[in-house]
N, C-alpha and C positions, 0 to 999 in steps of 0.2 A: 740234518741231524747226524749224530755220530753213530757208528755201527755198534759200539760197545763202550764200556767204561773200565777204567783201571781200578781194581779193587785189591787192597792189601789188608787183610783182617788179622788181628792179633790173636787168632785162634790156634789151637794145637796143630802141629804139622799134619799135612794130608796123609791119610792112610788109604792105600788102594784097596778096592774090594777084591775078594778072592778070585772072582771070575777074570780079572785082568792081570793077576800075578802069575803070568805064564812065562817060562823061559824063552828067551829070544832065539830063533833058529841060528845055527852056527854059520852064518853067511858073512864072511870077512869082507866080501866085496861091497857090502852095504854100510859098513861102519862109518866111513867118511861121510856118506850121505846122511846118515842118522844124526851125526853131530851137527851138520849144517842145518837140517830141518829143525832140531830142537833148539839150536842157537837162535834161529830166526824167530821162533815163537817167543823166546825170552826177550830178544831185542824189540820185537813188535810190542810186547806188553810194556816195556820200559818207556817206549817213545810216545805212548798215548796218555801219559799221566797228567800233563800240564793243563789240559782243557776238559778233563772229565773227572767225575767222582760221585759222591753221594750228596743228596741234598740234606738240609738241616733235619728233616724228619727221618733220615736213614733210608729212604726209598731209593731205588735205582733210578737214575735219570741219564738221558743222553745229551751229548754236546751238540756241536753244529758244524762238523766237517765231514767230508766224504770218508767212508771206511778205508778206502785204499790210499788215502792221502795222509795217514797217520805216521808213516815212516819216512816220507820224503816231502820236500817243500810243496805247498799248494800252488796250483797254477794261478798266476796273477791275472787280474782283469783290469783294464784301464777305463777311466771315466770317459764315456763317449762325449760328454759335453765339453771336456777339456781339450779335445782334439781340434786342431785348426781345420777349417773347411778346405777340402781339396778341390783344385781346379782341373777338370778333365776336358781335354780338347775333343771337339766333335770329330768322329772318324771321317776320313776322306774316302768317298765311295770308289775312287779310282785306285786306292791302295789295296793290295791283297789282304785277305783276312789273316789275323794273327794266328799262329799255330797254337793249338791247345796243348797243355802239358800232357806228357805221356804217363798215364796212370799205371801202365804196365811195368814201369821200371821198378826193379827190386829196391826196397828201402831196408837198409840194415836194421836188424832188431837190436834193441838195447840188451846189455848184459852178455853173459856167456851161456852157451848151450849146457844143459845140465840133465843128467840121467835121473829124472825124478821117479816118484813111486806111482804116479797116475799113468797107466798105460792106455793105448788107444782103445776106445770103447768103454773104459771104466766110467761108472756113474758116481758123481760126486754131489754131496749135499751142501747147499749154501748154508753156512753157520755163522754165528757171532755177528749177525746183522740185525739190528733192532727192528721190531715189528713195524715201526713207522718210518723206516729208512730203506734204501735199496743199495745194492752192490753194483758198481760200475763195471761194465765189460768194455775193454779198451781194444783199439786196433792193434796195439803192440804192448809188450811188457813195460811197465812203468807208468807213473802218473802223468808223464809228458805226452802220452799217446791220446788220441781222440777217443771219446766215448762212443761206442757203436750200439750199445744196448744196455739195459739195466735189468737186474733180476732181484726178486724179493727173497727174504729168508725162507729156508726150507725148500727152495726150488732145486730140482735135480738137473744138473748139467752133465754133459758127456765130454770126457777128456779126449784130446787128439793124440796124446802121447808125447807132445813137445813141451819142454820146460826151459825157462831161462832164469839164470841166477844173476840178480843185481846186488849191489853192495849190501843192502839191508833187507832184501826181500827175495822171495822165490815166486815165479809166476808160471801158471799153467795155461796152455791154450785149450779152450773148451768150445763147445757148441751149445747154445741156449735152446730152450723149448721152441723159440721162434725161428730156429734154424739159422741163427746168426753166429758166426765164428768170431772169437776174440780171445782176450787174455784177462785173467783175474789173478789177484794176489792169493797165493796158496793158503795164507792165514785164514781166509774166509771160505774155504771148502774142505770137506773131509769125507772119508768113507763112513757110511752109516753102519754101525755095528749092532750088536745084540742089545736088547732092552731087558733090564733086570729090576726087581723090586729091591730098593736099597733102604727101605724104611727101618727094618730091625737094626741094621748096623748104625744108622744115624741116631736113632733113639737110644741105642746102647751107649754110644759115645756122649750123648747129651744127658745121660743119667736116668733114662727111662721115659722122659716126656719132653715136649718142646711146644711152646705156645707164644703168641705175640698178639699185639693189638690189631694187626691187619695181615692179610695174606702177603702183601709186599714185604712187610717186616719179617714175616716168617720165612719168605724166600731168601732174604738176606742172611738169616741165621743158618739156613741150610747151605748156602754158598760158602759161608765162613767155615763150615765143617770140611769143605773140600780144598780150600785154598791154603797153600803153604805160604806163610808170611815172608819167606825168603825168596819166593819165586813170583814175580808180578804176573797177574792173571788178567785176561781180557774177559769181561763179563757183559753179556747182552741180554736184554729182556726181549725175547723173541715172540712171546705171546703175553699180552697184558692180562691183568687180573680179571677174572670172570666169576660170577656167582650163579650157582644152580643148587643142586642138592649139597654140593661142596664148593668152597672157594678154590679156584685153581690159578696157577701162574706157571709159565715155562721160561727157563733161563738157560743160556749157554755159558759154559765156563771153559775157556781155552787157555792152555798153558799150565799144565800140571807137572811138568818136569819128567814125563814118562816118554821113553823112546818109541813106544808103539801107540800110545793114547794121546791124540792131540788135545782132547778135552772130553767133556760130557754135556749132554743135554738133560736137564732136570725138569720133569713135569711134577709139580708139587701140588698136593691136595690138602686142604685144611677144613676142619670141622668147626663151625661157628657155634659157640655156646656161651650165652651170657655176655656178649660183647668181646669175647676172647676167641682167637682162632688157634686151635690146637692142630698139630701135625697129624694128619690121617695116613698119608702114604706118599712115597717118592718113587717115581719111575725114572730110572737112570738109563739113558741110551749112550753107548760108547761112540765117540767120534774118533775114528781111527786115522792114524797118520800114514801108514804104509800099505793099507789094504786090509781085506777081510778074508777069512776062510769061508768054506761052503756053509759053515754053521754061524756065520756072521761074527766070529771072534776076531779080534785085532791080530794082525800078523806081527 
């Protein structure tokens, strides 16, 4: 399944919430890095559009490729039945054993070393991975490297401080909760920022109320309020619809064109009344690109 879908809604342009409209610190050394990171988010969004989208009912649905393969060619697999049978000679007991390969030899890493924003020991949240999918952790940067572990959405991984820049993606070296070290596409990890109530601003822009036939459709309407039609966004259903006192759904939106904000995680609550689901509240968690302050505000 795909980690996310490309969504481009024809709604008014995205308006950042006041809590994120903070001046960027005067650090000229970081300007080039910011342009690279923001550019990669835009490229990542553009490259995922052919196989992903909305179904006929307007609900969010996932495709069928690995999340970290949306920017580069998929690894091919050959049909085992089509391969000619190999003839292997029986080993001669008089011959010395063949030397095993030296696994200690250094293998060059793909890409170029990059001074990223994830420092050693930083905690990163796995984002934009659908609830029924996983993110591949690879032995090296890039989809040509072997998968050494997988992690689910919302998993917290720890950065080593190493980053590699490939032509269309940036990769971070991380350690998983299983104590496995590997590399992940930076598009699918972020610093978890502050959570705010965004309900009043969304309803104000919607004219005072928002309702739909289902919580899935309501979630799509909320996402449309965030997405700029001129900036492709990566959208992933990270928690499926659930019903209790209120209907709920959780969606990640990555790629908002902000130099500090990689995206947002939206926890949407709806009140069911007479077959209609009305927006009750929206909890918005910032997914930060460059790090967070002690107060969990995006740097």
